[in-house]
N, C-alpha and C positions, 0 to 999 in steps of 0.2 A: 455267170447267172446260173440260176438252179434250173436243173430240167425234170420235170415232172411228167409222169405218165400219169394220165387221169383215167381211173379204173370206173369209177361211178360217180354221177353227180345227183343233185337234188333239186332241182330248180323250183320245184313246189314250196321250199322251205322259204326263198326268198319271198316268193309271192304271198305265203300266208303268215309271214312272222317279220317283224322288225328285228334286224340282227343286231344286238347291242355290242356285243363284243365276240372275238374269234379266237381260238386255240387251236394249236397243232397238237395230235394226240397218236401216239402209237398204238398198237392194237395188238393183243395175245392172240395168236392163231397157231392151229396145229400144222402139220406137213402139208396133208391134202388141201388145207383151207387155203394155203398161200399159192398154191398151185392153181388152184381156182381163181383166185384173185388176180395172178398175173394174167389168167385166159380173158379178163372182164367179166366173169359170170358172178356178179354182185349187184344187189340193189338194196338201196339204203333210203327208199321213198318212204315207207311207214316205220322207219325207226326212231328211236329216241335215247337219250342217256339219262341216268339217274345216279346219284351219289349214295352208296350203300356201304356201311361200315367203314368209311374213309376212302373205299375205293370207287372209282367211277366206272359203271357197268352198260353197256350198250345194248338194249332190247329190239328185236325185230328186225335186225338186219341179216338178210338173206344171202348166203353163199353156197351157190349150187354146190352139189357133190362133185369131187374130180371123178372124171371117167375112169381112169386107171386106179382109183384109190381102193377099190372093193372095200375092205373089212376095216380100213383105217379113216374110211369117211365119218363124219360125225353129223350131227343133228344141224341141218342148214338153218334153222332158226335158232340156235342154242344163244344164250346171253355170253357176251364176251366182256373180256376186261379192257379198258381203255388205261395208257400210261400217260400219266400226268406229275407234274412235280407236285410236293404236298401243298405249297403254297397257292398253288393255280386250283388245287382240289379244294382248299379251304375258302378260296374266293367263290368258286361255285356254289358251295353251300351257301354262303351268304347269300348269292343271287338267288338261289332257287327257294330257300325258304322265306327270307324277309321280302322281296319285292314281288314273288309270285312268277317268275320267269322259268322257262323250260330250256332244255338244253338239245338241240337236234344237231344232226350230222349235216353238212354241207356238202363236202368231196371226200372222195376217197381216192389217193392216187398212191403211185409207187415213187419213191424219192429216188435221187442220184445214186444212193447206195445200195438200192434193191430194197429197200424196208417200206412196208405198207404203213402208210400213215393216213389219219382220218381228220379233217378239218372239220371241227365242231364251233358251233356258234350258240351263245346264250341270246333267247330269242324272247319277244315279247308278242303274243298274238294279235292281228290284225283285224278290224271290224270291217264288215263289209264295205262300208263307205271309203275306208283307207283304200281296199282294193280298188274300188272304181277309181277313186283319185289317180292312183297310179297308172291304170289303163288309160286315162284321159291323157295323162302327161305323156306315156308313149306313144300314143296316137298323135297329138299336138307334133312331137318332136318328129316323127315320120312325116307328117304332111310338112313341116317345115324343110326338111331334108330332100322330098320329093319337088319341092317349088324352086329351092335353090338349084337343083338339079337341071330343072327345065329353064330357068334363068341363063344358066352356064352354057348351053346349047344354042 
C-alpha cells in the first residue's frame, strides 16, 4: 500500500468542477521550496495549470518562503513546471483546446520516496444548480445516516 503524506488539498475544486480525469504529476522545485512543502506551507486553492510550448505549467500555487532559506528563497507565487509523460501532455492539450476543459490541482503530497507530487484533474465547471444538487444529495445521505443510527439504538 502506498503511503502518502498529504501536504495540501483543494476541496473547493471538487465543489466547483466535475473532475473528468486525474493524473499524478511531479513538480520542479528549488531546495528551499521542497523544505517548505515538507513543513506543509503550501496553498493550491487558487491555482490552475496550462500547457505552454509542450510543457505543463502551474500558476498561482503559493509556497511560503522557508524560514532559514534567506537569499535562496524564491518568489512564493512563481510559475512552476509539472512533469508528465509526452503522451499525457498531448492528451491534456486535446482536452483543454477542443472540449473547453481546464486543469486544476486536487492534492499535493509527498510520496513514499520523499518526492513532491501533485494530483491534477481535468475539470468541467459546474453550474449553480449542479452545486445545489450535490448539497441536496449530501444532506439527504446525512439524514439517512442519522435515522439509521437512531433506529439501531
